mmCIF file of the C-alpha atoms, coordinates in Angstrom:
data_MODEL
# 
_entry.id   MODEL 
# 
loop_
_atom_site.group_PDB 
_atom_site.id 
_atom_site.type_symbol 
_atom_site.label_atom_id 
_atom_site.label_alt_id 
_atom_site.label_comp_id 
_atom_site.label_asym_id 
_atom_site.label_entity_id 
_atom_site.label_seq_id 
_atom_site.pdbx_PDB_ins_code 
_atom_site.Cartn_x 
_atom_site.Cartn_y 
_atom_site.Cartn_z 
_atom_site.occupancy 
_atom_site.B_iso_or_equiv 
_atom_site.pdbx_formal_charge 
_atom_site.auth_seq_id 
_atom_site.auth_comp_id 
_atom_site.auth_asym_id 
_atom_site.auth_atom_id 
_atom_site.pdbx_PDB_model_num 
ATOM 1   C CA . MET A 1 1   ? -50.909 -20.363 -47.086 1.00 0.00 ? 1   MET A CA 1 
ATOM 2   C CA . THR A 1 2   ? -53.280 -17.587 -48.324 1.00 0.00 ? 2   THR A CA 1 
ATOM 3   C CA . THR A 1 3   ? -53.605 -16.508 -51.942 1.00 0.00 ? 3   THR A CA 1 
ATOM 4   C CA . LEU A 1 4   ? -51.818 -13.189 -51.132 1.00 0.00 ? 4   LEU A CA 1 
ATOM 5   C CA . GLU A 1 5   ? -48.922 -15.130 -49.530 1.00 0.00 ? 5   GLU A CA 1 
ATOM 6   C CA . ARG A 1 6   ? -48.639 -17.437 -52.564 1.00 0.00 ? 6   ARG A CA 1 
ATOM 7   C CA . LEU A 1 7   ? -48.681 -14.401 -54.852 1.00 0.00 ? 7   LEU A CA 1 
ATOM 8   C CA . ARG A 1 8   ? -45.864 -12.765 -52.903 1.00 0.00 ? 8   ARG A CA 1 
ATOM 9   C CA . THR A 1 9   ? -43.826 -15.960 -52.930 1.00 0.00 ? 9   THR A CA 1 
ATOM 10  C CA . THR A 1 10  ? -44.303 -16.303 -56.700 1.00 0.00 ? 10  THR A CA 1 
ATOM 11  C CA . LEU A 1 11  ? -43.454 -12.649 -57.291 1.00 0.00 ? 11  LEU A CA 1 
ATOM 12  C CA . THR A 1 12  ? -40.243 -13.004 -55.231 1.00 0.00 ? 12  THR A CA 1 
ATOM 13  C CA . ALA A 1 13  ? -39.278 -16.183 -57.094 1.00 0.00 ? 13  ALA A CA 1 
ATOM 14  C CA . LEU A 1 14  ? -39.780 -14.382 -60.399 1.00 0.00 ? 14  LEU A CA 1 
ATOM 15  C CA . ASN A 1 15  ? -37.937 -11.234 -59.150 1.00 0.00 ? 15  ASN A CA 1 
ATOM 16  C CA . LEU A 1 16  ? -40.977 -9.080  -59.850 1.00 0.00 ? 16  LEU A CA 1 
ATOM 17  C CA . THR A 1 17  ? -40.151 -6.595  -57.131 1.00 0.00 ? 17  THR A CA 1 
ATOM 18  C CA . ALA A 1 18  ? -42.192 -3.612  -58.388 1.00 0.00 ? 18  ALA A CA 1 
ATOM 19  C CA . ILE A 1 19  ? -45.371 -5.677  -58.561 1.00 0.00 ? 19  ILE A CA 1 
ATOM 20  C CA . ASP A 1 20  ? -44.664 -7.087  -55.136 1.00 0.00 ? 20  ASP A CA 1 
ATOM 21  C CA . ALA A 1 21  ? -44.186 -3.580  -53.721 1.00 0.00 ? 21  ALA A CA 1 
ATOM 22  C CA . ARG A 1 22  ? -47.507 -2.393  -55.144 1.00 0.00 ? 22  ARG A CA 1 
ATOM 23  C CA . LEU A 1 23  ? -49.484 -5.637  -55.007 1.00 0.00 ? 23  LEU A CA 1 
ATOM 24  C CA . GLU A 1 24  ? -52.075 -4.611  -52.422 1.00 0.00 ? 24  GLU A CA 1 
ATOM 25  C CA . ALA A 1 25  ? -52.685 -1.237  -54.103 1.00 0.00 ? 25  ALA A CA 1 
ATOM 26  C CA . LEU A 1 26  ? -53.072 -2.945  -57.509 1.00 0.00 ? 26  LEU A CA 1 
ATOM 27  C CA . LEU A 1 27  ? -55.517 -5.511  -56.178 1.00 0.00 ? 27  LEU A CA 1 
ATOM 28  C CA . GLU A 1 28  ? -57.500 -2.851  -54.318 1.00 0.00 ? 28  GLU A CA 1 
ATOM 29  C CA . GLY A 1 29  ? -57.630 -0.627  -57.426 1.00 0.00 ? 29  GLY A CA 1 
ATOM 30  C CA . ALA A 1 30  ? -58.825 -3.556  -59.561 1.00 0.00 ? 30  ALA A CA 1 
ATOM 31  C CA . SER A 1 31  ? -61.664 -4.441  -57.175 1.00 0.00 ? 31  SER A CA 1 
ATOM 32  C CA . LYS A 1 32  ? -62.846 -0.827  -57.056 1.00 0.00 ? 32  LYS A CA 1 
ATOM 33  C CA . GLN A 1 33  ? -62.647 -0.193  -60.827 1.00 0.00 ? 33  GLN A CA 1 
ATOM 34  C CA . ASP A 1 34  ? -64.238 -3.411  -61.934 1.00 0.00 ? 34  ASP A CA 1 
ATOM 35  C CA . SER A 1 35  ? -61.733 -3.555  -64.803 1.00 0.00 ? 35  SER A CA 1 
ATOM 36  C CA . ALA A 1 36  ? -61.548 -6.216  -67.455 1.00 0.00 ? 36  ALA A CA 1 
ATOM 37  C CA . TYR A 1 37  ? -58.966 -8.927  -66.723 1.00 0.00 ? 37  TYR A CA 1 
ATOM 38  C CA . GLY A 1 38  ? -56.786 -7.834  -69.617 1.00 0.00 ? 38  GLY A CA 1 
ATOM 39  C CA . ASP A 1 39  ? -56.721 -4.228  -68.401 1.00 0.00 ? 39  ASP A CA 1 
ATOM 40  C CA . PHE A 1 40  ? -55.802 -5.348  -64.889 1.00 0.00 ? 40  PHE A CA 1 
ATOM 41  C CA . LEU A 1 41  ? -53.018 -7.569  -66.237 1.00 0.00 ? 41  LEU A CA 1 
ATOM 42  C CA . LEU A 1 42  ? -51.716 -4.730  -68.412 1.00 0.00 ? 42  LEU A CA 1 
ATOM 43  C CA . GLU A 1 43  ? -51.572 -2.400  -65.388 1.00 0.00 ? 43  GLU A CA 1 
ATOM 44  C CA . VAL A 1 44  ? -49.752 -5.032  -63.293 1.00 0.00 ? 44  VAL A CA 1 
ATOM 45  C CA . MET A 1 45  ? -47.195 -5.731  -66.042 1.00 0.00 ? 45  MET A CA 1 
ATOM 46  C CA . SER A 1 46  ? -46.728 -2.035  -66.833 1.00 0.00 ? 46  SER A CA 1 
ATOM 47  C CA . THR A 1 47  ? -45.905 -1.449  -63.135 1.00 0.00 ? 47  THR A CA 1 
ATOM 48  C CA . GLU A 1 48  ? -42.975 -3.882  -63.408 1.00 0.00 ? 48  GLU A CA 1 
ATOM 49  C CA . ALA A 1 49  ? -41.868 -2.741  -66.856 1.00 0.00 ? 49  ALA A CA 1 
ATOM 50  C CA . ASP A 1 50  ? -41.832 0.927   -65.780 1.00 0.00 ? 50  ASP A CA 1 
ATOM 51  C CA . ALA A 1 51  ? -39.825 0.114   -62.644 1.00 0.00 ? 51  ALA A CA 1 
ATOM 52  C CA . ARG A 1 52  ? -37.272 -1.916  -64.635 1.00 0.00 ? 52  ARG A CA 1 
ATOM 53  C CA . ARG A 1 53  ? -36.917 0.843   -67.199 1.00 0.00 ? 53  ARG A CA 1 
ATOM 54  C CA . GLN A 1 54  ? -36.267 3.371   -64.448 1.00 0.00 ? 54  GLN A CA 1 
ATOM 55  C CA . ARG A 1 55  ? -33.594 1.123   -62.874 1.00 0.00 ? 55  ARG A CA 1 
ATOM 56  C CA . TYR A 1 56  ? -32.070 0.541   -66.331 1.00 0.00 ? 56  TYR A CA 1 
ATOM 57  C CA . LEU A 1 57  ? -31.902 4.248   -67.072 1.00 0.00 ? 57  LEU A CA 1 
ATOM 58  C CA . LYS A 1 58  ? -30.403 5.027   -63.646 1.00 0.00 ? 58  LYS A CA 1 
ATOM 59  C CA . THR A 1 59  ? -27.684 2.368   -64.106 1.00 0.00 ? 59  THR A CA 1 
ATOM 60  C CA . ARG A 1 60  ? -26.830 3.630   -67.652 1.00 0.00 ? 60  ARG A CA 1 
ATOM 61  C CA . LEU A 1 61  ? -26.541 7.207   -66.358 1.00 0.00 ? 61  LEU A CA 1 
ATOM 62  C CA . GLN A 1 62  ? -24.219 6.068   -63.600 1.00 0.00 ? 62  GLN A CA 1 
ATOM 63  C CA . LEU A 1 63  ? -22.059 4.091   -66.065 1.00 0.00 ? 63  LEU A CA 1 
ATOM 64  C CA . ALA A 1 64  ? -21.877 7.100   -68.421 1.00 0.00 ? 64  ALA A CA 1 
ATOM 65  C CA . HIS A 1 65  ? -20.002 9.159   -65.739 1.00 0.00 ? 65  HIS A CA 1 
ATOM 66  C CA . LEU A 1 66  ? -21.837 12.311  -66.798 1.00 0.00 ? 66  LEU A CA 1 
ATOM 67  C CA . PRO A 1 67  ? -20.648 15.304  -64.727 1.00 0.00 ? 67  PRO A CA 1 
ATOM 68  C CA . TYR A 1 68  ? -24.171 16.666  -64.282 1.00 0.00 ? 68  TYR A CA 1 
ATOM 69  C CA . VAL A 1 69  ? -27.596 15.197  -64.477 1.00 0.00 ? 69  VAL A CA 1 
ATOM 70  C CA . LYS A 1 70  ? -28.886 17.921  -66.757 1.00 0.00 ? 70  LYS A CA 1 
ATOM 71  C CA . THR A 1 71  ? -31.018 17.808  -69.870 1.00 0.00 ? 71  THR A CA 1 
ATOM 72  C CA . PHE A 1 72  ? -30.783 19.912  -73.023 1.00 0.00 ? 72  PHE A CA 1 
ATOM 73  C CA . ASP A 1 73  ? -33.956 21.743  -71.965 1.00 0.00 ? 73  ASP A CA 1 
ATOM 74  C CA . GLN A 1 74  ? -32.148 22.891  -68.806 1.00 0.00 ? 74  GLN A CA 1 
ATOM 75  C CA . PHE A 1 75  ? -29.152 24.278  -70.710 1.00 0.00 ? 75  PHE A CA 1 
ATOM 76  C CA . ASP A 1 76  ? -28.834 28.073  -70.417 1.00 0.00 ? 76  ASP A CA 1 
ATOM 77  C CA . PHE A 1 77  ? -27.780 29.422  -73.835 1.00 0.00 ? 77  PHE A CA 1 
ATOM 78  C CA . THR A 1 78  ? -27.749 32.958  -72.476 1.00 0.00 ? 78  THR A CA 1 
ATOM 79  C CA . PHE A 1 79  ? -24.898 31.985  -70.097 1.00 0.00 ? 79  PHE A CA 1 
ATOM 80  C CA . GLN A 1 80  ? -22.526 31.562  -73.038 1.00 0.00 ? 80  GLN A CA 1 
ATOM 81  C CA . PRO A 1 81  ? -23.734 33.495  -76.116 1.00 0.00 ? 81  PRO A CA 1 
ATOM 82  C CA . SER A 1 82  ? -20.851 32.280  -78.239 1.00 0.00 ? 82  SER A CA 1 
ATOM 83  C CA . ILE A 1 83  ? -22.295 28.710  -78.243 1.00 0.00 ? 83  ILE A CA 1 
ATOM 84  C CA . ASP A 1 84  ? -24.181 28.017  -81.425 1.00 0.00 ? 84  ASP A CA 1 
ATOM 85  C CA . GLU A 1 85  ? -27.569 26.828  -80.165 1.00 0.00 ? 85  GLU A CA 1 
ATOM 86  C CA . ARG A 1 86  ? -28.342 25.286  -83.555 1.00 0.00 ? 86  ARG A CA 1 
ATOM 87  C CA . GLN A 1 87  ? -25.212 23.077  -83.319 1.00 0.00 ? 87  GLN A CA 1 
ATOM 88  C CA . ILE A 1 88  ? -26.060 21.996  -79.800 1.00 0.00 ? 88  ILE A CA 1 
ATOM 89  C CA . ARG A 1 89  ? -29.613 21.181  -80.781 1.00 0.00 ? 89  ARG A CA 1 
ATOM 90  C CA . GLU A 1 90  ? -28.221 19.135  -83.697 1.00 0.00 ? 90  GLU A CA 1 
ATOM 91  C CA . LEU A 1 91  ? -26.362 17.023  -81.074 1.00 0.00 ? 91  LEU A CA 1 
ATOM 92  C CA . ARG A 1 92  ? -29.705 16.280  -79.561 1.00 0.00 ? 92  ARG A CA 1 
ATOM 93  C CA . THR A 1 93  ? -30.774 14.399  -82.723 1.00 0.00 ? 93  THR A CA 1 
ATOM 94  C CA . LEU A 1 94  ? -27.973 11.894  -82.054 1.00 0.00 ? 94  LEU A CA 1 
ATOM 95  C CA . ARG A 1 95  ? -27.218 11.805  -85.804 1.00 0.00 ? 95  ARG A CA 1 
ATOM 96  C CA . PHE A 1 96  ? -23.522 11.396  -84.912 1.00 0.00 ? 96  PHE A CA 1 
ATOM 97  C CA . VAL A 1 97  ? -24.347 8.066   -83.223 1.00 0.00 ? 97  VAL A CA 1 
ATOM 98  C CA . HIS A 1 98  ? -26.014 6.671   -86.353 1.00 0.00 ? 98  HIS A CA 1 
ATOM 99  C CA . GLU A 1 99  ? -22.987 7.899   -88.384 1.00 0.00 ? 99  GLU A CA 1 
ATOM 100 C CA . ALA A 1 100 ? -20.671 6.155   -85.922 1.00 0.00 ? 100 ALA A CA 1 
ATOM 101 C CA . SER A 1 101 ? -18.915 9.456   -85.221 1.00 0.00 ? 101 SER A CA 1 
ATOM 102 C CA . ASN A 1 102 ? -17.516 10.879  -82.016 1.00 0.00 ? 102 ASN A CA 1 
ATOM 103 C CA . VAL A 1 103 ? -18.271 14.296  -80.548 1.00 0.00 ? 103 VAL A CA 1 
ATOM 104 C CA . ILE A 1 104 ? -15.394 16.229  -78.950 1.00 0.00 ? 104 ILE A CA 1 
ATOM 105 C CA . LEU A 1 105 ? -16.108 19.571  -77.337 1.00 0.00 ? 105 LEU A CA 1 
ATOM 106 C CA . LEU A 1 106 ? -13.032 21.846  -77.097 1.00 0.00 ? 106 LEU A CA 1 
ATOM 107 C CA . GLY A 1 107 ? -12.705 25.219  -75.438 1.00 0.00 ? 107 GLY A CA 1 
ATOM 108 C CA . ALA A 1 108 ? -11.518 27.212  -72.482 1.00 0.00 ? 108 ALA A CA 1 
ATOM 109 C CA . ALA A 1 109 ? -12.688 26.400  -68.955 1.00 0.00 ? 109 ALA A CA 1 
ATOM 110 C CA . GLY A 1 110 ? -16.105 27.629  -67.978 1.00 0.00 ? 110 GLY A CA 1 
ATOM 111 C CA . ARG A 1 111 ? -17.583 27.810  -71.464 1.00 0.00 ? 111 ARG A CA 1 
ATOM 112 C CA . GLY A 1 112 ? -20.369 25.165  -71.033 1.00 0.00 ? 112 GLY A CA 1 
ATOM 113 C CA . LYS A 1 113 ? -18.715 22.072  -72.496 1.00 0.00 ? 113 LYS A CA 1 
ATOM 114 C CA . ASN A 1 114 ? -19.695 19.796  -69.616 1.00 0.00 ? 114 ASN A CA 1 
ATOM 115 C CA . SER A 1 115 ? -23.258 21.124  -69.526 1.00 0.00 ? 115 SER A CA 1 
ATOM 116 C CA . SER A 1 116 ? -23.787 20.809  -73.245 1.00 0.00 ? 116 SER A CA 1 
ATOM 117 C CA . GLY A 1 117 ? -21.850 17.583  -73.627 1.00 0.00 ? 117 GLY A CA 1 
ATOM 118 C CA . GLY A 1 118 ? -23.830 15.703  -71.030 1.00 0.00 ? 118 GLY A CA 1 
ATOM 119 C CA . GLY A 1 119 ? -27.132 16.412  -72.777 1.00 0.00 ? 119 GLY A CA 1 
ATOM 120 C CA . PRO A 1 120 ? -26.897 13.748  -75.479 1.00 0.00 ? 120 PRO A CA 1 
ATOM 121 C CA . GLY A 1 121 ? -26.115 11.057  -72.936 1.00 0.00 ? 121 GLY A CA 1 
ATOM 122 C CA . ARG A 1 122 ? -28.948 12.197  -70.687 1.00 0.00 ? 122 ARG A CA 1 
ATOM 123 C CA . ASP A 1 123 ? -31.561 13.013  -73.315 1.00 0.00 ? 123 ASP A CA 1 
ATOM 124 C CA . GLY A 1 124 ? -30.583 10.406  -75.935 1.00 0.00 ? 124 GLY A CA 1 
ATOM 125 C CA . ASP A 1 125 ? -32.439 7.259   -76.838 1.00 0.00 ? 125 ASP A CA 1 
ATOM 126 C CA . PRO A 1 126 ? -32.627 5.416   -73.447 1.00 0.00 ? 126 PRO A CA 1 
ATOM 127 C CA . VAL A 1 127 ? -32.631 2.001   -75.071 1.00 0.00 ? 127 VAL A CA 1 
ATOM 128 C CA . GLY A 1 128 ? -30.129 2.840   -77.811 1.00 0.00 ? 128 GLY A CA 1 
ATOM 129 C CA . PRO A 1 129 ? -26.346 3.098   -77.709 1.00 0.00 ? 129 PRO A CA 1 
ATOM 130 C CA . GLY A 1 130 ? -24.734 3.977   -74.398 1.00 0.00 ? 130 GLY A CA 1 
ATOM 131 C CA . SER A 1 131 ? -22.790 7.054   -73.473 1.00 0.00 ? 131 SER A CA 1 
ATOM 132 C CA . LEU A 1 132 ? -19.474 7.585   -71.783 1.00 0.00 ? 132 LEU A CA 1 
ATOM 133 C CA . PHE A 1 133 ? -18.424 11.064  -70.743 1.00 0.00 ? 133 PHE A CA 1 
ATOM 134 C CA . HIS A 1 134 ? -14.673 11.583  -70.563 1.00 0.00 ? 134 HIS A CA 1 
ATOM 135 C CA . ASP A 1 135 ? -13.213 14.776  -69.160 1.00 0.00 ? 135 ASP A CA 1 
ATOM 136 C CA . GLY A 1 136 ? -9.688  14.946  -70.491 1.00 0.00 ? 136 GLY A CA 1 
ATOM 137 C CA . ALA A 1 137 ? -8.592  17.703  -68.096 1.00 0.00 ? 137 ALA A CA 1 
ATOM 138 C CA . ARG A 1 138 ? -9.518  15.721  -65.012 1.00 0.00 ? 138 ARG A CA 1 
ATOM 139 C CA . SER A 1 139 ? -7.847  12.568  -66.303 1.00 0.00 ? 139 SER A CA 1 
ATOM 140 C CA . GLY A 1 140 ? -4.565  14.357  -67.009 1.00 0.00 ? 140 GLY A CA 1 
ATOM 141 C CA . HIS A 1 141 ? -4.794  14.210  -70.823 1.00 0.00 ? 141 HIS A CA 1 
ATOM 142 C CA . ARG A 1 142 ? -3.698  17.285  -72.704 1.00 0.00 ? 142 ARG A CA 1 
ATOM 143 C CA . PRO A 1 143 ? -4.821  18.216  -76.219 1.00 0.00 ? 143 PRO A CA 1 
ATOM 144 C CA . GLY A 1 144 ? -2.327  16.594  -78.608 1.00 0.00 ? 144 GLY A CA 1 
ATOM 145 C CA . ALA A 1 145 ? -1.134  14.139  -75.939 1.00 0.00 ? 145 ALA A CA 1 
ATOM 146 C CA . ARG A 1 146 ? -1.066  10.455  -76.898 1.00 0.00 ? 146 ARG A CA 1 
ATOM 147 C CA . LEU A 1 147 ? -3.938  8.498   -75.416 1.00 0.00 ? 147 LEU A CA 1 
ATOM 148 C CA . PRO A 1 148 ? -3.240  5.229   -73.577 1.00 0.00 ? 148 PRO A CA 1 
ATOM 149 C CA . GLY A 1 149 ? -3.234  2.229   -75.944 1.00 0.00 ? 149 GLY A CA 1 
ATOM 150 C CA . ARG A 1 150 ? -2.651  4.371   -79.030 1.00 0.00 ? 150 ARG A CA 1 
ATOM 151 C CA . THR A 1 151 ? 0.525   3.870   -80.998 1.00 0.00 ? 151 THR A CA 1 
ATOM 152 C CA . SER A 1 152 ? 0.038   6.777   -83.459 1.00 0.00 ? 152 SER A CA 1 
# 
């Protein structure tokens, strides 16, 4: 068994899939750059860490059930001039999370609630608290209606 085969076997056993996928390119780059061992090891480990972070973020976004994959920077404030841009930008700070508060966006259809409401979940701290987007209209809940599991 060659060294490369042993490396691949070990990477598979350790579930280091991103390193395994880029192994030959990483080895080739290291031989061309004549890097220090520590720099090469850092590049190898960063490859796996970055891939895991991307998978983690993708999973969290799927679990959040956001209606759009849209960031605050993509939000068009000119579309709905009645929206207070300062308040929406305040949501971006996620202060409400640290205060253990909820955010509820109310308004008529087509006013930008889904677009502005998805931003904190998409742009928020990717390793911090999770997000769950709930669209009351699509789930059949009406304002003032009793939510399941609530007695008052």
